[in-house]
C-alpha positions in Angstrom: 0.0 0.0 0.0 2.8 2.4 0.9 4.4 1.8 -2.5 1.1 2.5 -4.3 0.6 5.7 -2.4 4.1 7.0 -3.2 3.7 6.1 -6.8 0.4 7.9 -6.8 2.0 11.0 -5.5 4.9 10.9 -7.9 2.6 10.5 -10.8 1.0 13.8 -9.9 4.4 15.3 -10.7 3.7 14.9 -14.4 2.1 18.2 -15.3 -0.2 19.3 -18.1 1.0 21.6 -20.8 -1.9 24.0 -21.3 -3.5 25.1 -24.4 -1.1 26.8 -26.8 1.9 24.7 -25.7 1.4 21.8 -28.2 0.2 21.9 -31.7 -3.6 21.9 -32.0 -5.5 18.6 -31.7 -7.1 17.3 -34.8 -10.7 18.5 -35.1 -12.0 15.0 -35.0 -10.9 11.8 -33.4 -11.9 10.0 -36.6 -9.4 11.8 -38.8 -7.8 9.3 -41.2 -4.5 7.8 -40.1 -1.4 8.8 -42.0 1.0 6.1 -43.1 4.5 5.8 -44.7 6.7 2.9 -45.7 10.0 1.9 -44.2 12.7 2.0 -46.8 16.0 0.2 -47.2 17.7 3.1 -45.5 15.3 3.2 -42.6 12.7 5.8 -41.9 12.6 9.6 -41.9 9.1 11.0 -42.1 6.6 13.3 -40.4 3.1 11.8 -39.8 0.3 13.6 -38.0 2.7 16.3 -36.9 5.1 13.8 -35.3 8.5 13.3 -36.9 9.7 9.6 -36.9 13.2 8.5 -37.8 15.2 5.3 -37.5 18.1 3.5 -39.0 18.1 0.8 -41.6 17.0 -2.5 -40.2 14.5 -1.0 -37.8 11.9 -3.1 -39.8 11.9 -5.0 -43.1 11.7 -2.6 -46.1 8.1 -2.1 -47.2 6.7 -2.3 -43.6 4.0 0.3 -43.1 4.3 2.7 -40.2 1.1 4.5 -39.2 0.4 7.5 -37.0 -3.2 8.0 -35.8 -4.1 11.1 -33.8 -6.4 10.6 -30.8 -8.4 12.9 -28.7 -8.5 10.4 -25.9 -7.2 11.6 -22.5 -3.8 10.2 -21.5 -4.1 7.1 -19.3 -4.1 7.3 -15.6 -1.1 6.4 -13.6 -2.0 5.5 -10.0 -3.7 8.9 -9.9 -5.1 11.0 -12.8 -2.6 13.0 -14.8 -3.7 16.6 -15.3 -5.7 16.8 -18.5 -5.1 18.8 -21.7 -1.6 17.4 -22.3 -2.0 18.0 -26.0 -2.8 15.6 -28.8 -1.9 12.0 -28.4 -0.7 9.9 -31.3 -0.9 6.1 -31.7 2.1 4.9 -33.7 2.1 1.4 -35.1 4.4 -0.7 -37.3 2.0 -3.1 -39.0 1.5 -5.0 -35.7 5.2 -5.5 -34.9 7.7 -3.6 -32.8 10.9 -2.0 -34.2 14.1 -4.1 -34.3 16.1 -0.9 -33.6 15.2 2.2 -31.5 12.9 4.7 -33.2 13.2 8.4 -32.5 9.9 10.4 -32.1 9.7 14.2 -32.1 6.7 16.2 -31.1 6.3 19.9 -31.9 5.6 22.2 -29.0 5.1 26.0 -28.6 6.9 28.1 -26.0 9.5 27.3 -23.4 8.7 25.3 -20.2 9.3 27.1 -16.9 12.5 26.3 -15.0 12.5 23.0 -13.3 10.3 21.2 -15.9 11.7 18.3 -17.9 10.2 16.7 -21.0 8.8 13.1 -21.0 6.4 11.1 -23.1 3.4 9.3 -21.5 2.8 5.9 -23.1 0.8 2.8 -22.8 2.7 -0.3 -24.0 0.7 -3.1 -25.6 2.2 -5.6 -23.2 -0.4 -4.7 -20.6 2.2 -3.4 -18.1 0.3 -0.2 -17.6 1.1 3.5 -18.3 4.6 4.7 -17.8 6.9 7.5 -18.8 9.6 7.6 -21.5 12.6 10.0 -21.0 12.7 12.9 -23.5 14.5 16.1 -24.2 13.2 19.6 -25.0 14.8 21.7 -27.7 13.8 25.4 -27.3 15.4 26.2 -30.7 13.2 23.9 -32.7 10.3 23.8 -30.2 10.3 20.0 -30.0 10.2 17.2 -27.5 12.3 14.2 -28.6 12.4 10.7 -27.2 13.8 7.4 -28.3 11.7 4.2 -28.0 11.9 0.6 -29.0 8.2 0.0 -28.2 5.5 1.7 -30.2 2.1 2.5 -28.8 0.1 5.6 -27.8 2.2 8.6 -26.8 1.3 11.9 -25.1 4.0 14.6 -24.7 4.3 16.1 -21.2 6.7 17.6 -18.7 7.8 16.5 -15.2 7.7 19.5 -12.8 10.5 19.0 -10.2 8.6 21.3 -7.8 5.8 18.8 -8.0 8.3 16.0 -7.5 9.6 17.8 -4.5 6.1 18.2 -3.1 5.6 14.5 -3.7 8.8 13.7 -1.7 7.5 16.1 1.0 4.3 14.0 1.2 6.5 10.9 1.5 8.6 12.5 4.2 5.3 13.4 6.0 4.3 9.8 5.8 7.5 8.7 7.5 7.0 11.4 10.1 3.7 9.8 11.0 5.4 6.5 12.0 4.7 5.9 15.6 4.8 3.0 18.1 2.4 2.5 21.0 3.8 2.8 24.5 4.6 -0.7 25.8 3.0 -1.6 29.1 6.4 -2.3 30.6 7.9 1.1 29.8 9.6 2.6 32.8 8.6 -0.4 35.0 11.2 -1.8 37.5 12.0 -5.5 37.8 13.6 -7.7 40.4 16.2 -10.3 39.4 16.5 -13.7 41.2 19.2 -12.2 43.6 16.8 -9.6 44.7 18.4 -6.7 42.8 15.9 -4.0 41.7 16.5 -2.8 38.1 14.6 0.3 37.0 14.9 3.0 34.2 15.5 6.5 35.6 13.1 9.2 34.3 9.5 9.8 33.4 8.1 7.2 31.1 4.4 7.6 32.0 1.7 7.6 29.3 1.9 11.4 29.0 5.6 11.5 28.5 7.2 12.0 25.1 10.6 10.3 25.1 12.5 9.4 21.9 12.4 5.8 23.0 10.4 3.8 25.6 12.7 1.6 27.8 11.7 -1.8 29.2 14.1 -3.7 31.5 14.2 -7.4 32.2 16.8 -10.0 33.2 17.8 -13.1 31.2 20.6 -15.6 31.5 22.2 -13.5 34.3 22.2 -10.3 32.2 20.3 -7.0 32.3 18.3 -6.5 29.1 17.2 -3.0 28.1 14.7 -3.0 25.2 14.1 0.3 23.5 10.9 0.9 21.5 11.2 3.8 19.1 8.9 6.7 19.9 10.2 8.9 17.1 9.8 9.1 13.3 13.6 9.5 13.0 16.4 6.9 13.2 18.8 7.3 16.2 22.4 6.3 16.4 22.8 4.6 19.8 25.6 3.5 22.1 25.6 1.9 25.5 27.9 1.8 28.5 29.3 -0.1 30.2 30.3 -2.7 27.6 27.1 -4.1 26.2 26.0 -6.4 23.3 23.3 -5.4 20.8 20.8 -8.2 19.9 20.0 -8.7 16.2 17.1 -6.4 15.4 13.9 -8.0 14.2 12.1 -7.2 11.0 10.1 -4.0 11.1 6.4 -3.7 10.3 6.7 -2.8 6.7 3.0 -2.2 6.5 3.6 1.1 8.2 5.9 2.5 5.5 8.1 0.9 2.9 10.9 3.2 3.9 11.4 1.0 6.9 12.8 -1.7 4.6 15.6 0.6 3.7 16.4 1.4 7.3 16.3 -2.2 8.2 18.6 -3.2 5.4 21.1 -0.5 6.3 21.2 -1.8 9.9 21.4 -5.6 9.0 23.7 -5.4 6.0 26.0 -2.6 7.0 25.7 -2.4 10.8 27.0 0.6 12.7 29.4 0.2 15.5 26.9 1.7 17.9 23.5 0.7 16.5 20.5 2.3 14.8 17.1 2.6 16.4 14.7 2.5 13.5 11.2 4.2 13.6 8.5 1.7 14.5 10.9 -0.9 15.7 12.7 -2.1 18.9 16.3 -2.9 19.8 17.8 -4.6 22.8 21.1 -4.1 24.7 22.4 -6.7 27.1 24.5 -5.5 30.0 26.7 -7.6 32.3 25.1 -8.6 35.6 26.3 -6.4 38.5 26.4 -3.1 36.6 25.1 -0.6 39.1 24.1 1.8 36.3 23.7 1.1 32.6 23.3 4.0 30.1 22.0 4.1 26.5 22.5 7.4 24.6 21.0 8.3 21.3 21.9 10.9 18.7 19.4 11.7 15.9 20.6 10.5 12.5 19.1 12.9 10.0 21.6 11.8 7.3 20.3 8.2 7.3 16.7 9.3 7.4 17.0 11.7 4.5 19.2 9.2 2.5 16.7 6.4 2.8 13.8 8.6 2.1 15.4 9.8 -1.1 16.4 6.2 -2.1 12.9 5.0 -1.9 11.5 8.1 -3.6 13.9 7.6 -6.4 13.0 4.0 -6.7 9.3 5.0 -6.9 10.0 7.6 -9.6 12.0 5.0 -11.5 9.0 2.7 -11.4 7.1 5.3 -13.5 9.6 4.8 -16.2 9.3 1.0 -15.8 12.9 0.8 -14.6 13.2 -2.3 -12.6 15.8 -0.8 -10.3 17.9 -3.2 -8.4 17.2 -3.3 -4.7 19.8 -1.1 -2.9 19.5 -3.4 0.1 21.1 -6.4 -1.7 24.1 -4.4 -3.1 26.9 -4.3 -0.6 28.8 -1.6 -2.6 25.8 0.7 -2.7 25.2 0.3 1.0 28.8 1.1 1.7 28.5 4.1 -0.6 25.3 5.3 1.1 26.8 4.8 4.6 29.9 6.7 3.6 27.8 9.5 2.1 25.8 9.8 5.4 29.0 9.9 7.4 30.6 12.5 5.2 27.6 14.7 5.3 27.7 15.3 9.0 24.3 17.0 8.9 23.9 17.6 12.6 20.5 18.2 14.1 19.7 21.4 12.1 21.4 21.2 8.7 21.4 24.0 6.1 20.0 23.7 2.6 23.5 23.3 1.1 24.3 20.4 3.4 21.1 18.6 2.6 21.6 19.3 -1.2 25.1 17.9 -1.1 23.9 14.7 0.7 21.1 14.3 -1.9 23.6 14.5 -4.7 25.9 12.0 -3.0 23.0 9.6 -2.6 22.1 9.9 -6.3 25.6 9.3 -7.3 25.6 6.1 -5.2 22.5 4.9 -7.0 23.8 5.6 -10.5 25.9 2.4 -11.0 22.9 0.2 -10.2 21.3 0.7 -13.6 22.0 -2.1 -16.0 22.8 -1.5 -19.7 19.2 -2.1 -20.7 18.0 0.4 -18.1 20.8 2.9 -18.3 19.2 5.6 -20.4 16.0 5.8 -18.3 17.8 5.5 -15.0 20.4 8.0 -16.0 17.7 10.4 -17.2 15.9 10.3 -13.8 19.1 10.8 -11.8 20.2 13.6 -14.1 16.9 15.4 -13.8 16.9 15.0 -10.1 20.5 16.1 -9.7 20.0 19.2 -11.9 17.0 20.3 -9.9 17.8 18.8 -6.5 17.4 22.2 -4.7 13.8 22.1 -5.9 13.3 18.7 -4.5 15.0 18.8 -1.1 13.4 22.0 0.2 10.6 20.0 1.9 13.1 17.5 3.2 14.9 20.3 5.0 11.8 21.8 6.4 10.6 18.4 7.7 14.0 17.7 9.2 14.1 20.9 11.1 10.5 20.3 12.3 11.2 16.8 13.4 14.4 17.5 15.4 13.3 19.7 18.3 15.6 17.5 20.4 18.6 15.8 18.9 19.8 13.6 21.8 18.4 11.3 24.4 19.9 9.5 27.4 18.3 6.6 29.3 19.9 5.4 32.6 19.0 2.1 34.2 19.9 1.7 37.8 20.4 -1.6 39.7 19.9 -1.4 43.4 18.9 -3.5 46.4 21.0 -6.6 46.0 21.1 -8.3 49.4 24.5 -8.0 51.1 26.2 -11.3 52.3 29.3 -12.0 54.2 30.9 -13.1 51.0 30.2 -9.6 49.5 31.9 -7.9 52.5 35.1 -9.9 52.2 35.9 -7.7 49.1 34.1 -4.6 50.2 35.5 -1.0 50.5 36.6 0.0 54.0 37.1 3.5 55.5 40.3 4.5 57.1 40.9 3.2 60.6 43.8 2.8 63.1 45.6 5.5 61.1 45.6 3.2 58.0 44.1 4.7 54.8 40.8 3.6 53.3 40.9 0.8 50.7 39.3 -2.4 49.4 39.4 -5.7 51.3 40.9 -8.8 49.8 39.6 -12.0 51.5 38.5 -9.8 54.4 41.8 -8.0 55.0 43.1 -4.7 53.9 46.2 -5.3 51.7 49.3 -3.2 51.5 50.0 -2.9 55.2 53.5 -4.1 56.2 53.3 -6.9 58.9 55.2 -4.8 61.4 52.8 -1.9 60.9 49.6 -3.6 61.9 46.4 -4.7 60.1 42.7 -4.0 59.2 40.6 -7.1 59.2 36.9 -8.0 59.0 35.9 -10.0 62.1 34.8 -13.5 61.2 32.3 -15.5 63.2 34.1 -17.8 65.6 37.3 -15.9 65.5 39.5 -15.4 68.6 37.8 -12.0 69.1 34.7 -14.0 70.3 32.2 -11.6 68.6 28.7 -13.0 68.2 27.2 -12.0 64.9 30.1 -9.9 63.6 28.1 -9.3 60.3 24.3 -8.5 60.5 22.0 -7.8 57.6 18.8 -5.7 57.7 17.2 -2.4 56.6 19.1 0.4 58.1 18.0 3.2 55.7 14.2 2.6 55.8 14.1 2.2 52.0 13.1 -1.5 52.0 16.5 -2.6 50.7 18.8 -4.8 52.9 21.8 -3.1 54.3 24.6 -4.5 56.6 26.8 -3.8 59.6 30.2 -5.3 60.1 32.7 -5.3 63.0 36.4 -4.6 62.1 39.4 -5.1 64.3 42.7 -3.2 63.6 46.1 -2.5 65.1 48.9 -0.1 64.8 52.3 -0.2 66.4 51.9 -3.8 67.6 48.8 -2.9 69.7 45.2 -3.8 69.1 43.0 -0.7 68.8 39.2 -0.4 69.5 36.8 -2.2 67.2 35.1 -0.2 64.4 31.5 -0.9 63.2 31.0 -0.1 59.5 27.5 0.3 58.0 27.1 -0.8 54.3 24.5 -0.1 51.7 23.8 -2.0 48.5 26.9 -2.3 46.3 28.2 -2.8 48.8 29.2 0.8 49.6 30.2 2.4 52.8 27.4 4.4 54.5 29.3 5.4 57.6 31.4 4.0 60.5 31.8 4.3 64.3 35.1 4.0 66.2 34.1 2.6 69.6 37.2 4.1 71.1 35.7 7.5 70.5 32.4 6.5 72.2 33.7 5.2 75.6 36.8 5.8 77.7 39.2 2.9 77.3 42.3 1.7 75.6 40.4 -1.2 74.1 36.8 -1.6 73.0 35.7 -5.1 71.8 32.2 -5.9 70.5 30.6 -8.9 72.2 27.2 -9.0 70.4 25.6 -7.1 67.5 22.1 -7.3 66.0 19.6 -5.1 64.0 16.6 -3.9 65.9 14.0 -1.4 64.7 16.2 -0.3 61.9 19.2 0.4 64.2 22.3 -1.6 65.0 22.1 -2.8 68.6 25.6 -3.2 70.2 27.0 -4.7 73.3 30.8 -4.3 74.0 33.5 -4.2 76.6 36.0 -1.5 77.2 39.2 -1.9 79.3 42.7 -0.7 79.9 45.9 -2.7 79.4 45.3 -6.4 80.0 41.6 -6.3 81.0 42.1 -3.7 83.7 39.1 -1.5 84.6 36.7 -3.7 82.5 33.3 -2.2 81.8 30.3 -3.4 79.8 28.3 -1.1 77.5 25.2 -1.1 75.2 24.1 1.4 72.6 22.5 1.8 69.2 23.9 3.0 66.0 21.3 5.0 64.0 21.7 6.0 60.3 20.5 9.6 60.1 20.6 9.7 56.3 24.0 11.2 56.2 26.0 9.7 59.0 26.1 6.9 61.6 25.1 8.3 65.1 25.5 6.5 68.5 22.4 6.8 70.7 21.2 5.3 74.0 24.6 4.7 75.5 24.3 2.7 78.8 27.0 1.2 81.1 25.9 -2.3 81.9 28.7 -3.5 84.2 32.0 -2.7 85.8 33.3 0.0 88.0 31.8 3.5 87.9 33.5 6.2 85.9 36.5 7.7 87.7 37.0 4.8 90.2 39.8 3.1 88.4 
């Protein structure tokens, strides 16, 4: 249907030549036919105002050629051609077709306006339907001349490139109307088997107007981000961190035949990043454990204009019955088109010169596709378009500027809420303690500290420190996501220092920490028991001097304020009163 519509529009580009342009029609459709005989040297004769000429061998000597004027209107292409094109003439060769091309020349009066090119409208007897024959206009002799190897009814006419341009505009408008419904999953969060929550960042509600709708899911241990185009334009896309792009499915060609060109350009000459095609989806797969995945898009006007023009040219070629080879199956032409788009560097708001240069480059890419039998007609169409390209691309430029109010998009996908385990904390970051700098644990210990200079170590259950529950898991930030608290022991200068309690959020990442030596008076402070109660860390510990001198018991809570770890409810539970030892 899309092809028919475009052909219909292009057909409207064949314009009438009004009264006074062509020689007057015969007064009656029944006027007698005028005939001549092909000689041994060929044919050179004027019949019914039309000059016919051809070389020897175009038909056996003695064959009768006949020209019969007709008052019939020219045939309809997919839509009606404007009437009053001038007198049509039926040319026949005694029931046969010429063995060599025959030149036909129609007289006309006046000079066509700028941007109009001569053609003949004809109806071949093979039943293939009305089509156009390339022709040339000679202002000096006031004639339209064409060469044909198939005789039938002919009507002289002109193609108005302004009309062709408006036809392309309609075609561009059609592509601008390509939309996709919002998927129900757009913007929704999912939870993977480990409990990690994955969600797109931003507004993807039904009233939003993003360039693409994101849906997230998990599969085979990976995060999958599927983008559904919400734009009539193609977008170059790239993803970070390292991601793989799934093969893109076949687009819904019922929406517009232009999608076939887009799809081919993606599948046959893939871009390093990717190309999100109007009316389609694409999927990126990110490694599991990525806290944030990002897909960025840059509008690709060059590809859009190039593929629009390719399809429009193919549609125009069809009016000349040129069976133009499919660009999508020709690797050299795809490379040429891709290179032309790259070289054009149109940006989001190109100027008319940039669009014109791209159009000429696209036409030059198409030229080699015409076979020898099609060369003349194809070359004519490409030459006509090239010579008047500024008349054709005006609408392309206007549509491009209208369509690109925004030329980039960014979609971030966050992964949060993975439950923290003791195994996670064995390689977690750790803040500075015991005058050792912050770092990242390896097997529960901070590397890089010389043996004589001490250590920083995660307390393990059942270790000589005799800490019950040295790692506890629970919600400390009131966001419904599991957090953790862990006890660390450290030393400096050969002496064990007070324990530290570190709070962790998903990642794991450090939320805050408490040095128990700064909470109570004592050279040593060792945790005896730890749990999570009411969203706080409940602690019990002992403080003492030297070798268990002045031993006291304590209890308190560590509360996460949203910005720091704060000790509350400090109570001495055993031992001598303060100041007595």
